[in-house]
C-alpha positions, 0 to 999 in steps of 0.5 A: 706555070702556065695552064693552071698547073702549079706543080708539074708532078701533079699534072698526070694525076689531074690529066687522068681525072679529066681524061681517064687515061695517063698522058703517055697513053694519049701520046702513044695512041696519037703517035700510032694514028699519025704513023698510020696517016689518020 
């Protein structure tokens, strides 16, 4: 797999270690900003 993830199921765990939030939280925040036009 690309980007260095050999097991997709571990992506969320590694993402949380790096960014202190799960991917879905990031997506929700970005979607809310997009809808507000930010």
